[in-house]
VEXDREN-2710 file (C-alpha; in Angstrom, 1 decimal):
% VEXDREN-2710
k/r/px/py/pz
1/MET/22.9/99.8/74.6
2/LYS/21.0/101.4/77.4
3/ARG/21.6/103.2/80.7
4/GLU/21.3/101.2/83.9
5/GLU/18.8/102.5/86.4
6/GLY/20.5/104.5/89.2
7/ASN/23.9/104.7/87.4
8/PRO/24.1/106.7/84.1
9/LYS/27.7/105.6/83.5
10/ALA/27.0/101.9/83.5
11/CYS/26.1/100.3/80.1
12/ALA/24.5/97.0/79.1
13/PRO/24.0/95.5/75.6
14/LEU/20.6/96.0/74.1
15/ALA/19.2/95.4/70.7
16/LEU/18.4/98.7/69.0
17/ARG/16.9/99.6/65.7
18/PRO/19.1/101.4/63.2
19/SER/17.0/104.6/63.7
20/GLN/17.6/104.5/67.4
21/ILE/21.4/104.0/66.9
22/ARG/21.5/107.0/64.6
23/TRP/20.3/109.3/67.4
24/LEU/22.6/107.9/70.1
25/PRO/24.9/110.8/71.3
26/LEU/28.6/110.3/70.3
27/ARG/29.8/111.4/73.7
28/TYR/27.6/108.9/75.5
29/SER/28.7/106.1/73.1
30/ALA/32.4/106.8/73.7
31/LEU/31.8/106.9/77.5
32/CYS/29.9/103.6/77.4
33/MET/32.6/101.9/75.3
34/LEU/35.4/103.2/77.6
35/HIS/33.5/102.3/80.7
36/SER/32.7/98.8/79.5
37/ALA/36.3/98.2/78.4
38/PHE/37.6/99.4/81.8
39/LEU/35.2/97.2/83.7
40/GLY/36.4/94.2/81.6
41/PHE/39.8/94.3/83.3
42/LEU/38.4/94.7/86.9
43/PRO/37.5/91.8/89.2
44/GLY/33.9/91.2/90.0
45/ALA/34.2/92.8/93.5
46/ALA/35.5/96.0/92.0
47/ILE/32.6/96.1/89.5
48/SER/30.0/95.7/92.2
49/THR/31.7/98.4/94.3
50/LEU/31.5/100.9/91.4
51/ARG/27.8/100.1/90.7
52/ALA/26.8/100.2/94.4
53/GLN/27.9/103.9/94.9
54/PRO/24.9/105.7/96.4
55/PRO/23.4/108.3/94.1
56/GLY/23.2/110.9/96.9
57/ALA/26.9/110.9/97.9
58/PRO/27.8/114.3/99.5
59/PRO/30.1/116.5/97.4
60/GLN/33.7/117.1/98.4
61/ASP/34.5/120.3/100.4
62/PRO/35.5/123.0/97.8
63/LEU/38.2/124.3/100.1
64/MET/39.6/120.8/100.5
65/THR/39.5/120.4/96.7
66/LEU/41.4/123.6/96.2
67/MET/44.0/122.6/98.7
68/LEU/44.5/119.2/97.1
69/SER/44.8/120.8/93.6
70/GLN/47.7/123.0/94.7
71/PRO/51.2/121.8/93.7
72/LYS/53.3/120.4/96.5
73/ILE/56.5/121.9/98.0
74/ASP/59.6/120.0/97.1
75/ILE/61.5/119.4/100.4
76/ALA/63.1/116.1/99.4
77/ALA/65.6/117.5/96.9
78/PRO/69.3/117.6/98.1
79/VAL/70.1/121.0/99.7
80/ASN/72.8/122.8/97.6
81/PRO/73.7/126.2/99.3
82/THR/75.5/128.9/97.4
83/ALA/77.6/131.9/98.6
84/ALA/78.9/134.8/96.7
85/PHE/79.7/138.5/96.9
86/ASP/77.7/140.9/94.6
87/PRO/79.5/142.5/93.0
88/PRO/82.7/140.4/93.4
89/VAL/85.0/143.4/92.8
90/VAL/84.5/146.8/94.5
91/GLY/86.5/149.8/95.5
92/PRO/87.5/150.9/99.0
93/GLY/84.5/152.2/100.9
94/GLN/82.0/150.7/98.4
95/THR/79.3/148.4/99.5
96/ALA/78.8/144.8/98.3
97/VAL/76.3/142.2/99.3
98/TYR/77.3/138.8/100.7
99/ARG/74.5/136.6/99.7
100/VAL/73.9/133.0/100.8
101/THR/71.0/131.0/99.3
102/PHE/69.4/127.6/100.1
103/ASN/66.9/125.5/98.2
104/ALA/65.1/124.9/101.5
105/LEU/62.4/126.4/103.6
106/GLU/63.6/129.3/105.8
107/GLN/62.2/127.9/109.1
108/THR/64.1/124.7/108.6
109/ILE/67.5/126.5/108.5
110/GLU/69.3/127.0/111.8
111/TRP/71.1/130.2/110.8
112/PRO/73.8/131.5/113.2
113/GLU/73.1/134.7/115.0
114/ASN/76.6/136.2/114.3
115/LEU/78.8/135.5/111.3
116/VAL/82.6/135.9/111.7
117/ALA/83.7/138.5/109.2
118/PRO/87.2/138.4/107.6
119/GLN/89.6/140.8/109.2
120/GLY/89.4/144.2/107.7
121/LEU/85.9/143.6/106.3
122/GLU/82.9/145.3/107.9
123/MET/79.8/143.1/107.8
124/ARG/76.3/143.8/109.0
125/PRO/73.1/141.8/108.6
126/GLY/70.6/142.8/105.9
127/ALA/67.6/141.2/104.3
128/HIS/66.5/137.6/104.6
129/GLY/63.5/135.9/103.2
130/GLU/61.9/133.1/101.3
131/ILE/60.1/132.6/98.0
132/LEU/58.5/129.6/96.3
133/ARG/59.6/129.0/92.7
134/PHE/57.3/127.0/90.5
135/GLY/59.1/124.5/88.3
136/GLY/57.5/121.3/87.1
137/PRO/55.0/119.5/89.3
138/ALA/56.0/121.1/92.6
139/TYR/57.1/124.4/94.2
140/ALA/60.8/124.7/94.9
141/PRO/61.6/126.9/98.0
142/LEU/64.4/129.4/97.8
143/THR/65.8/131.1/101.0
144/ALA/68.3/133.9/100.9
145/PHE/70.4/135.7/103.6
146/ASN/72.0/139.0/102.8
147/TYR/74.9/140.8/104.6
148/ARG/76.1/144.3/103.6
149/VAL/79.9/144.3/103.6
150/ARG/82.4/147.1/103.1
151/ALA/86.2/147.4/103.2
152/SER/88.2/150.6/103.8
153/SER/91.4/149.5/102.1
154/PRO/92.3/147.3/99.1
155/GLY/92.8/143.6/99.6
156/SER/91.5/140.1/99.0
157/PHE/88.9/139.0/101.6
158/THR/87.5/135.4/101.9
159/ALA/84.4/134.5/103.8
160/PRO/85.2/131.0/105.1
161/ALA/83.0/128.0/104.6
162/PHE/80.8/127.0/107.6
163/THR/78.2/124.5/108.5
164/VAL/74.5/125.0/109.3
165/GLN/71.7/122.6/110.1
166/VAL/69.0/122.2/107.4
167/TYR/66.1/119.8/107.8
168/GLY/68.1/118.5/110.8
169/LYS/71.1/117.6/108.8
170/PRO/74.5/119.4/108.5
171/VAL/75.0/121.4/105.3
172/THR/78.3/123.2/104.4
173/VAL/78.1/126.7/102.9
174/PRO/81.0/127.2/100.5
175/ALA/83.6/129.9/100.8
176/ALA/83.3/133.2/98.9
177/ARG/85.9/135.8/97.8
178/LEU/85.7/139.6/97.6
179/GLU/88.3/141.7/95.8
180/VAL/88.8/145.3/96.8
181/VAL/90.9/147.3/94.4
182/ALA/91.7/150.9/94.0
183/SER/90.2/151.2/90.6
184/PRO/87.3/148.7/90.1
185/PRO/86.3/147.9/86.6
186/ALA/83.1/149.4/85.2
187/PRO/80.1/147.0/85.4
188/SER/79.0/145.5/82.1
189/ARG/75.4/146.4/82.9
190/PRO/73.7/148.5/85.6
191/ALA/73.2/146.7/88.9
192/GLN/69.7/145.8/89.9
193/LYS/68.5/147.9/92.8
194/ILE/65.3/148.9/94.6
195/LEU/64.5/152.2/96.3
196/LEU/62.4/153.2/99.3
197/GLU/60.5/156.5/99.3
198/LEU/58.7/158.2/102.2
199/PRO/57.1/161.6/102.1
200/THR/58.6/162.5/105.5
201/THR/60.8/161.0/108.2
202/ASN/59.5/163.1/111.1
203/LEU/56.3/161.5/112.3
204/PHE/54.1/161.1/115.3
205/ALA/53.3/157.8/116.9
206/GLY/50.2/156.5/115.1
207/GLN/50.6/158.7/112.0
208/ALA/50.1/156.6/108.9
209/VAL/52.2/157.5/105.8
210/ARG/52.2/156.2/102.3
211/VAL/55.5/154.6/101.2
212/ARG/56.7/153.4/97.8
213/VAL/59.2/150.7/96.9
214/LEU/60.6/151.2/93.4
215/MET/62.6/149.0/91.1
216/PRO/63.8/150.9/88.1
217/GLY/63.8/149.0/84.8
218/SER/66.8/148.4/82.6
219/GLY/67.6/149.7/79.2
220/GLY/65.2/149.3/76.3
221/GLY/62.1/149.7/78.4
222/MET/62.5/146.3/80.1
223/VAL/61.2/145.9/83.6
224/GLN/60.6/143.0/86.0
225/SER/58.3/142.4/88.9
226/LEU/59.2/142.3/92.6
227/GLY/57.9/139.4/94.7
228/GLN/57.6/139.0/98.5
229/VAL/58.0/142.7/99.1
230/GLN/58.5/143.5/102.8
231/LEU/59.3/146.5/105.0
232/SER/61.7/145.3/107.6
233/GLY/62.3/146.8/111.0
234/GLN/60.8/147.2/114.5
235/GLY/58.2/149.5/116.0
236/PHE/55.8/150.0/113.1
237/LEU/52.8/148.3/111.3
238/VAL/52.4/147.7/107.6
239/ASP/49.0/147.6/105.9
240/LEU/49.3/144.6/103.7
241/GLY/45.7/144.6/102.8
242/GLY/45.9/148.1/101.2
243/ALA/49.1/147.4/99.1
244/ARG/49.0/148.2/95.4
245/GLN/51.5/147.5/92.6
246/ARG/51.9/149.0/89.2
247/ILE/54.3/149.7/86.4
248/GLU/54.6/153.2/85.0
249/MET/57.0/155.5/83.3
250/LEU/59.2/157.7/85.5
251/PRO/62.0/160.2/84.7
252/SER/65.4/158.6/84.6
253/GLY/68.0/161.2/83.7
254/ARG/66.8/162.9/80.5
255/VAL/64.5/160.1/79.4
256/MET/61.4/158.3/80.7
257/ALA/61.9/154.7/81.8
258/PRO/59.6/152.1/83.3
259/ALA/59.7/151.2/86.9
260/PHE/57.9/148.7/89.1
261/ILE/56.2/150.4/92.1
262/TYR/54.9/148.8/95.2
263/GLU/52.8/151.1/97.4
264/THR/51.6/150.5/100.9
265/THR/51.0/152.3/104.3
266/LEU/53.3/152.3/107.2
267/THR/52.3/153.4/110.7
268/PRO/54.9/153.8/113.5
269/MET/53.6/152.6/116.9
270/SER/56.4/153.6/119.2
271/ALA/58.3/156.9/119.8
272/GLY/62.0/157.2/119.2
273/LYS/64.4/156.5/116.3
274/LEU/63.2/153.7/114.1
275/SER/65.0/152.1/111.1
276/VAL/63.2/150.7/108.1
277/PHE/64.3/149.2/104.8
278/ALA/62.5/147.4/102.0
279/GLN/63.3/144.0/100.5
280/GLY/62.0/141.8/97.7
281/PHE/62.9/139.1/95.2
282/VAL/63.3/139.9/91.5
283/ALA/60.6/137.8/90.0
284/GLY/60.7/138.5/86.3
285/SER/57.2/138.1/84.8
286/GLN/55.8/136.4/87.9
287/PHE/53.3/138.9/89.4
288/SER/51.5/138.3/92.7
289/GLY/48.1/139.8/92.5
290/PRO/46.6/142.4/90.1
291/ILE/48.9/145.1/88.6
292/VAL/48.3/148.2/86.5
293/ILE/50.7/148.8/83.6
294/SER/51.0/152.3/82.0
295/GLY/53.2/153.0/79.0
296/SER/55.2/150.9/76.6
297/VAL/57.1/148.3/78.6
298/THR/58.8/145.0/78.0
299/ILE/58.5/142.2/80.5
300/PRO/61.1/139.4/80.1
301/GLY/59.9/135.9/79.9
302/GLY/61.7/132.7/81.0
303/THR/62.6/131.6/84.4
304/PRO/63.6/134.5/86.7
305/GLN/66.7/134.5/88.9
306/TYR/64.9/135.4/92.1
307/THR/67.6/137.6/93.5
308/LEU/66.9/139.1/96.9
309/LEU/67.4/142.9/96.8
310/GLU/67.2/145.4/99.6
311/THR/67.3/149.2/100.1
312/GLU/69.5/151.3/102.2
313/PRO/67.9/151.7/105.7
314/ILE/66.0/155.0/106.4
315/GLU/65.8/156.4/109.9
316/LEU/62.5/157.7/111.2
317/ARG/62.2/160.2/114.1
318/VAL/58.9/159.4/115.8
319/ARG/57.5/161.7/118.5
320/PRO/54.7/160.9/121.0
321/LEU/51.4/162.6/120.6
322/PRO/51.0/165.7/122.6
323/THR/48.5/165.5/125.5
324/GLU/47.8/169.3/125.5
325/GLY/44.7/170.4/123.6
326/LYS/43.4/166.9/123.1
327/LEU/39.7/167.0/122.1
328/ASP/36.9/164.7/123.2
329/GLY/36.2/162.0/120.6
330/PHE/39.8/161.8/119.3
331/THR/40.2/158.4/117.6
332/GLY/43.8/158.5/116.4
333/ALA/43.7/160.3/113.1
334/ILE/46.8/162.4/112.6
335/GLY/47.4/164.9/109.8
336/SER/46.1/168.0/108.2
337/PHE/42.4/167.5/107.5
338/ALA/39.6/169.6/105.9
339/LEU/36.0/169.2/107.0
340/ALA/33.2/169.8/104.4
341/PRO/29.8/171.1/105.5
342/PRO/27.4/168.3/106.5
343/LYS/24.8/167.1/104.0
344/LEU/21.4/165.5/104.4
345/ALA/20.3/162.9/102.0
346/ASN/16.8/164.4/102.1
347/ASN/15.4/167.4/104.0
348/THR/11.7/166.5/103.4
349/LEU/10.8/163.8/105.9
350/ARG/8.0/162.3/107.9
351/VAL/8.1/161.2/111.5
352/GLY/9.8/157.8/111.7
353/ASP/11.8/158.2/108.4
354/ILE/15.5/157.6/108.4
355/VAL/17.7/160.3/107.0
356/LYS/21.4/159.9/106.3
357/LEU/23.8/162.7/107.4
358/SER/27.1/162.7/105.5
359/VAL/30.3/164.4/106.6
360/THR/33.2/164.5/104.1
361/ILE/36.8/164.7/105.4
362/THR/39.8/165.0/103.2
363/ASN/43.5/164.9/104.0
364/ARG/45.2/168.1/102.8
365/GLY/48.6/166.5/102.9
366/GLY/47.5/163.7/100.5
367/GLY/48.2/161.0/103.0
368/PRO/46.1/157.9/103.7
369/LEU/43.1/157.9/106.0
370/ALA/43.8/154.5/107.4
371/ARG/43.2/155.5/111.1
372/LEU/40.3/157.9/110.5
373/VAL/37.6/156.3/112.7
374/PRO/34.3/158.1/113.0
375/PRO/33.8/159.7/116.4
376/PRO/30.8/158.7/118.6
377/ALA/27.6/160.2/117.3
378/PRO/26.2/163.2/119.2
379/ARG/23.1/162.7/121.4
380/VAL/20.4/165.1/120.3
381/ALA/17.1/165.5/122.1
382/ASN/14.1/164.1/120.2
383/TRP/16.3/162.3/117.7
384/GLN/17.4/158.7/117.5
385/VAL/20.9/158.7/116.2
386/PHE/22.7/155.6/115.0
387/ALA/26.4/154.9/115.2
388/PRO/28.4/156.5/112.3
389/THR/29.9/154.3/109.6
390/ALA/32.5/154.9/106.9
391/ALA/31.4/155.5/103.3
392/SER/33.0/152.3/102.2
393/SER/31.3/150.2/104.8
394/PRO/27.7/148.9/104.4
395/VAL/25.2/150.9/106.5
396/ALA/23.6/148.4/108.9
397/LEU/20.5/149.9/110.5
398/PRO/18.7/148.3/113.4
399/GLN/15.5/146.5/112.5
400/SER/12.7/148.7/114.0
401/PRO/9.1/149.2/112.9
402/PHE/9.6/152.9/113.2
403/GLY/13.2/153.4/112.2
404/ALA/14.6/156.7/113.4
405/PHE/12.1/158.6/115.5
406/ALA/11.7/162.4/115.3
407/PRO/8.7/164.7/116.2
408/ALA/7.1/166.6/113.4
409/GLU/8.2/170.0/114.7
410/ASN/11.9/169.0/114.2
411/LEU/11.4/168.2/110.5
412/GLN/10.4/170.0/107.4
413/GLY/7.4/168.4/105.8
414/VAL/4.2/166.7/106.8
415/THR/3.5/163.8/109.1
END
């Protein structure tokens, strides 16, 4: 057997000596046998097409290859909505969650703006979101709508069935029942919950603060991840690029227990009273992105339930920035900062050398420096000063044959 010129995969019979057959690679022999057998079942036109492929065919776009390799989203399955109260039995004044879920994409659901609550039951909108569950050859969408409900007196309350449009077709959401009793039974296991922590609720417009979303683990050191974490509300920005997630041991009563922590930065952009709450899907062992795990923890396997949880809303009091005492060069950094003495990279220079001047700024309050933009560089006689850059950014200097210019009398050293 031999390789055909211009096509290494094509094979043709050839008389070989035993010594030559002994050195024929096994992989190439198997490829030739499979290729020959495959071509034997193709018509002549197909064979000529395979052999006529130009050797210099352009490679496929890597981005297109990556997109084609991703599993598809299953939108052809029948839509089966569910509705339930969690927990189904509460006491007067206690809060329950009315949760409606769809195995459909959120943007395809024509959700009503106002739901009619049963008489005697207070109902207000809560979290809503979407997550993709991977099962088999395709992703299955899951969309959830939460409402926080509360009754002041005992009774039996039924959320009636209603119809919504999903993928342009009517779908009926089933009815759900909530029992409010004077002495509700103790839950068999602690309810899943998430918490939102902010260092302060009195802020200035534009002041960035570090926030944490925590999901405590259950007994036995078991903890799950939280997917599609969001901070919901109006009038603020969230730094998604700077978000970090980790699992660490935190005090829980008299013992240490693991907790999932999602940390990010929130910046209010408008003055007044703002309300913010956190939400996320319980995702079991499905982590989105890198995570740091500290301590001895147990992460459950299997398929997670993907329950949409939310925190109690927190009210922020945001004040506008004062205009009195504003200094020239202010770029929006708000907080308590400490300024270290400037440092030169080298104090022995020659005319035309470039020297780097570093100024270190720290936040005494421990908050983020997300909005700390270097002020404009000062203009000094006999010096060419470039624009300031942050330490984490690459320093791009202009291409000049002389670099930064300074006369000899302004420098220590020789020319």
